[in-house]
C-alpha positions in Angstrom: 118.3 -15.3 -73.8 121.3 -17.6 -74.3 124.7 -16.9 -72.5 127.9 -18.1 -74.3 131.1 -18.6 -72.3 134.5 -19.5 -73.8 137.4 -21.0 -71.9 140.3 -19.5 -74.0 143.2 -21.5 -72.5 141.6 -24.8 -73.2 139.8 -23.8 -76.4 136.5 -25.1 -75.2 133.1 -23.4 -75.4 129.9 -24.1 -73.5 126.5 -22.7 -74.0 124.3 -22.1 -71.0 120.6 -22.1 -71.6 118.3 -20.6 -69.0 115.2 -22.5 -68.0 112.6 -22.1 -70.7 109.5 -20.1 -69.9 106.4 -22.3 -70.4 103.4 -20.5 -71.8 100.1 -21.3 -70.1 97.2 -22.2 -72.5 94.8 -19.3 -72.8 91.4 -19.3 -71.1 89.3 -19.4 -74.2 86.1 -18.6 -72.3 87.6 -15.4 -71.2 88.8 -14.6 -74.7 85.4 -15.5 -76.1 83.4 -13.4 -73.7 85.8 -10.4 -74.2 85.7 -10.5 -78.0 84.5 -7.2 -79.4 81.9 -9.1 -81.6 78.3 -10.0 -80.9 78.4 -13.8 -80.4 76.0 -16.2 -78.8 76.3 -20.0 -78.7 73.3 -22.4 -78.6 72.8 -26.1 -78.2 71.3 -28.0 -81.1 67.9 -27.5 -79.4 68.4 -23.7 -79.1 69.4 -23.3 -75.5 71.9 -20.5 -74.7 75.3 -21.8 -73.4 77.6 -18.8 -74.0 77.5 -15.2 -75.0 80.1 -12.5 -75.5 79.9 -9.3 -73.4 79.3 -7.3 -76.5 76.2 -9.4 -77.3 74.9 -9.0 -73.8 75.3 -5.3 -73.9 73.6 -5.0 -77.3 70.6 -7.2 -76.3 70.2 -5.5 -72.8 70.6 -8.9 -71.0 72.8 -10.4 -68.3 74.7 -13.6 -68.6 73.4 -15.2 -65.4 69.8 -14.5 -66.6 70.1 -16.1 -70.1 72.4 -19.1 -69.7 70.5 -22.4 -70.0 67.3 -20.8 -71.3 65.7 -21.2 -74.7 66.7 -18.3 -76.9 63.0 -17.7 -77.9 62.1 -17.5 -74.2 64.8 -14.9 -73.7 63.9 -13.0 -76.9 60.1 -13.3 -77.5 58.4 -11.5 -80.4 57.0 -8.0 -79.9 53.3 -8.5 -79.1 52.6 -4.9 -80.1 53.9 -5.5 -83.7 51.4 -7.8 -85.6 53.8 -7.9 -88.6 56.8 -9.1 -86.6 58.6 -12.0 -88.2 61.8 -12.1 -86.2 61.0 -15.2 -84.1 59.7 -17.3 -87.0 62.5 -16.4 -89.4 65.2 -17.0 -86.9 63.7 -20.4 -85.9 63.5 -21.4 -89.6 67.2 -20.4 -90.1 68.4 -22.4 -87.0 66.4 -25.5 -88.0 68.0 -25.2 -91.5 71.5 -25.1 -89.9 70.8 -28.3 -87.9 69.1 -30.2 -90.7 71.4 -29.2 -93.6 74.6 -28.9 -91.5 75.6 -25.6 -93.2 75.8 -22.0 -92.3 72.8 -19.8 -93.0 73.0 -16.1 -93.6 69.8 -14.2 -92.8 68.5 -11.1 -94.5 68.5 -8.0 -92.3 65.8 -8.7 -89.8 63.6 -6.6 -87.6 63.7 -8.2 -84.2 62.7 -5.9 -81.3 64.5 -6.3 -77.9 62.6 -6.0 -74.6 64.2 -3.6 -72.1 64.7 -4.8 -68.5 61.8 -4.6 -66.2 63.7 -2.0 -64.2 63.6 0.2 -67.3 59.9 -0.3 -68.0 60.0 -3.6 -69.9 59.0 -2.0 -73.2 60.2 -3.3 -76.6 62.8 -1.3 -78.4 63.0 -1.4 -82.2 66.1 -3.2 -83.5 67.4 -4.5 -86.8 70.0 -7.2 -87.1 72.3 -8.8 -89.7 72.7 -12.5 -88.6 74.9 -15.4 -89.6 74.2 -18.8 -88.0 76.9 -21.5 -88.3 77.0 -25.2 -87.1 79.7 -26.5 -84.7 80.3 -30.3 -85.0 81.2 -32.8 -82.3 83.5 -35.8 -82.4 80.7 -37.9 -84.1 80.4 -35.2 -86.8 76.9 -34.2 -85.5 75.8 -30.7 -84.9 76.2 -30.0 -81.2 76.3 -26.2 -81.1 75.2 -23.3 -83.2 77.2 -20.1 -83.0 75.4 -16.9 -84.0 77.1 -13.8 -85.0 74.9 -10.7 -85.2 75.5 -7.1 -86.1 73.2 -4.4 -84.8 72.3 -2.4 -88.0 69.5 -0.5 -86.5 71.0 2.9 -87.1 72.0 1.9 -90.6 68.4 0.9 -91.4 67.0 4.1 -89.9 69.4 6.3 -91.8 68.5 4.4 -95.0 64.8 4.8 -94.4 65.3 8.6 -93.9 66.9 8.8 -97.2 70.2 10.4 -95.9 72.8 11.1 -98.6 75.2 8.3 -99.2 78.3 10.1 -98.1 76.7 11.2 -94.8 75.4 7.7 -94.2 78.8 6.1 -94.8 80.6 8.6 -92.6 78.2 7.9 -89.7 78.5 4.2 -90.1 82.3 4.3 -90.2 82.3 6.5 -87.1 80.4 3.7 -85.3 82.9 1.1 -86.6 80.2 -0.6 -88.6 82.1 -0.2 -91.9 79.1 -1.5 -93.8 78.4 -0.9 -97.5 75.1 0.6 -98.6 74.2 -2.5 -100.6 74.2 -4.9 -97.6 70.5 -4.5 -96.9 69.4 -5.1 -100.5 71.9 -8.0 -101.1 70.7 -9.8 -98.0 67.1 -9.5 -99.1 68.0 -10.9 -102.5 69.8 -13.8 -100.9 66.8 -14.7 -98.9 64.5 -14.5 -101.9 66.8 -16.7 -104.0 66.9 -19.3 -101.1 63.1 -19.2 -100.9 62.8 -19.9 -104.6 65.3 -22.7 -104.5 63.4 -24.4 -101.6 60.1 -24.1 -103.5 61.6 -25.6 -106.7 63.1 -28.5 -104.7 59.8 -29.2 -103.0 57.9 -29.2 -106.3 60.5 -31.6 -107.8 60.3 -33.9 -104.8 56.4 -33.9 -105.0 56.5 -34.8 -108.7 58.9 -37.6 -108.1 56.7 -39.0 -105.3 53.6 -38.7 -107.5 55.3 -40.5 -110.4 56.5 -43.3 -108.1 53.0 -43.8 -106.8 51.5 -43.9 -110.3 54.1 -46.4 -111.5 53.5 -48.6 -108.5 49.8 -48.6 -109.1 50.3 -49.4 -112.8 52.6 -52.3 -112.0 50.0 -53.6 -109.5 47.3 -53.5 -112.1 49.5 -55.4 -114.6 50.2 -58.1 -112.1 46.5 -58.4 -111.3 45.6 -58.6 -115.0 48.2 -61.2 -115.6 46.9 -63.3 -112.7 43.3 -63.1 -114.1 44.5 -64.2 -117.6 46.5 -67.0 -116.3 43.8 -68.4 -114.1 41.0 -68.1 -116.7 39.3 -71.3 -117.9 39.1 -69.9 -121.4 42.0 -70.1 -123.9 43.6 -66.7 -124.1 46.5 -66.2 -126.5 48.6 -63.3 -127.8 49.9 -63.1 -131.3 51.4 -60.8 -133.8 49.7 -59.5 -137.0 51.2 -62.3 -139.1 49.7 -64.9 -136.8 52.7 -65.8 -134.7 51.7 -66.8 -131.3 53.7 -65.0 -128.6 51.9 -66.0 -125.4 49.1 -68.1 -124.0 47.6 -69.1 -120.7 47.0 -72.5 -119.1 43.5 -72.6 -120.6 45.1 -72.5 -124.1 47.4 -75.3 -123.2 44.5 -77.4 -121.9 41.9 -76.6 -124.7 44.2 -76.1 -127.7 47.2 -78.3 -126.8 49.7 -75.5 -126.7 53.0 -76.5 -125.0 56.6 -75.5 -124.9 56.5 -72.0 -123.5 59.1 -69.7 -125.0 58.6 -71.0 -128.5 56.6 -69.1 -131.1 54.6 -70.7 -133.8 52.4 -69.7 -136.7 48.9 -71.1 -136.4 45.7 -70.9 -138.4 42.7 -70.4 -136.2 39.3 -71.8 -137.2 36.0 -71.1 -135.6 34.9 -73.8 -133.2 32.0 -75.9 -134.5 28.7 -75.0 -133.0 28.1 -76.8 -129.7 25.1 -79.0 -129.6 22.2 -77.6 -127.6 
């Protein structure tokens, strides 16, 4: 707040400014960990370096027990579910983020969570909606991957039970999910489109490599054939239908007296006389 004083007799005014209050920079780690969103941060080789409190609560883990560990060691696949694809699909998505340097949205994924040993250590069925995004360093290389997940287990269970849309939406809104009913289907379609695009790209690349190999082989054969013709002791010439000579080898130069490469000439060829025996 500024205080203004006026010296009336002298007609002078002075403005007094109190000492400014300096704002301390926020502690971003505290802010990150307290965020009401499920966040986990990995290194480029998938080691956990940070996680929000909400993420730890949702995954039944503790910060001191997961930091520095590989995410797939912390969250292994459910050995009791032979159809589980959570580990392989997540690894594929993370590798795609590192290699292509772009975010990757996964379809709703079943990825069961193991309860703490103090609670029996059994796996608990969970479904997740996941977005994996790259974080770049000063050299513009991927140094971290930040993962945002939403626990959509109840959503999937309600959908599987065939609950009416209005009831489903109301329950989701009550939980703060605010998800639309089409999320599940849209995410599946996105993953299918991505799969088809990757297959088409791989086929195109394979065709290009095959064509390049065939062209290189053909060129090599042409070079070999040209070397054979040039080194032959016989006279070998090439001509058009009207008799114009277009090319000849060194044998033709020696036996027929051809010279002046680069010139074309019309010649009449006669059979050689019979050689004496």
